[in-house]
C-alpha angles and dihedrals in degrees: 000000000000116000130186121190122195107211118174118190143069134300093279088055091053095049089052088054092053097088087055089052092046094048092049090052092047093055098037103034097173092053119120106217122194126178129205108213137163113273092246086062102044090095093067090075091070085086100039120102100189108057122089099192137010116211113197119221128158102226089177095056122096091258120194121226088257089058092052088043093054090050091052090047094052090050095045092052091057092058098220121192097207134032124195117199110197097181116075103222139110093246092057092047093050089050096056088043089055092056093064094228112164099221116044119178130186141119131302116258129046111030094008090122089074095051132084095211122029120182126203112273111231104176096168091072130083107296093235089054090047088053094044089057084074091074096060094092088057088058093259106131102149121124113275113271123235119275110269136173132198105226112198115243090239088062095048089052090050092052090052092051092047091051088054091047089051092044095234100109094102100031100046120223150234111236126209125198110183109129121136092221108176101337112151111147120089094246090050094048087055086065095064119104118208122254094231092057092050088052087054090054096045091045092052093045094050092050089054100036105024090163097057111079123224114225120193120206111230113206129194095275099032100096095112094042092051093047093051091049091049089050092059096027108034092169097066122105125228131215127183112193107191098208141033093254093058092043089054091047096053093044087051088060098054127104089215135002124211114193146154120230104299145120090271088060090060090047087056093053091047094053091043097241115160104256143187113197128195116215132193119162097004129081111244091204087067094043106041129049120236097267130130089227091067115059123181131208113198122201117240090222105038091253118104090212089070094060105115115239085222088059088053090047092048091054092048096051099033102028 
């Protein structure tokens, strides 16, 4: 059986889709599973063990009819047996219908007329469970598995060397992911947590736990964020993993992860690191499983910046 899943969204969305892919592979071990994702999200599949090939397509771009036609042609040429459309809209439904694939699975609602199997759309549930519902037409009706990633050994080795470089391999460490990266949309800007509040959290933590180092993750576009943090908290250590496998490995070694809503947060859940997550415009019930290892702090205003440092510290010491 050959399966293609069309999965728009960022890296965090892809990781939340991993349990669906893993369960599909578990039930159909001989299936060849490909995914169509945005170029920015292709990197997520470095830590997936279930996907055969990743086909990049920028769903968010102003694509011409020729662009959509090329995608349809690419999918048709591969002669898939099953298509899974993750996005609930008429364009995605039309797209999979044009591919001529026999079994076309998606959600009830917009675009469902183009599908052969439409499952109920229940957006209030945990996102990984929402995606997992798409397997019901394939006779997979078990509960959604936990998030999991397959970290390459080379990335695990890198993380061990990095811990030694930072001098934290024996002490353990608290890890912070709070960079703004390439955030641009208003909703995304509401996910940013101010440097001065991170400083308050770090300072209080260092006063209570002076022997447990604080390590900050530096992403591609986090130069200013990290420089500002170092200016106010010079004792922190900085790590800059250059791919998602290394990021997952360095998160896996942490005693505690503090993060805003990001792909790194989903990696932390996947590697089962004790995590405290700061949420602004997004609903933590949709992005975190029910598990005492993953604690959410929700902003009272919908802006992550309005989360009180004291609320974070209370979770650290009392959580």
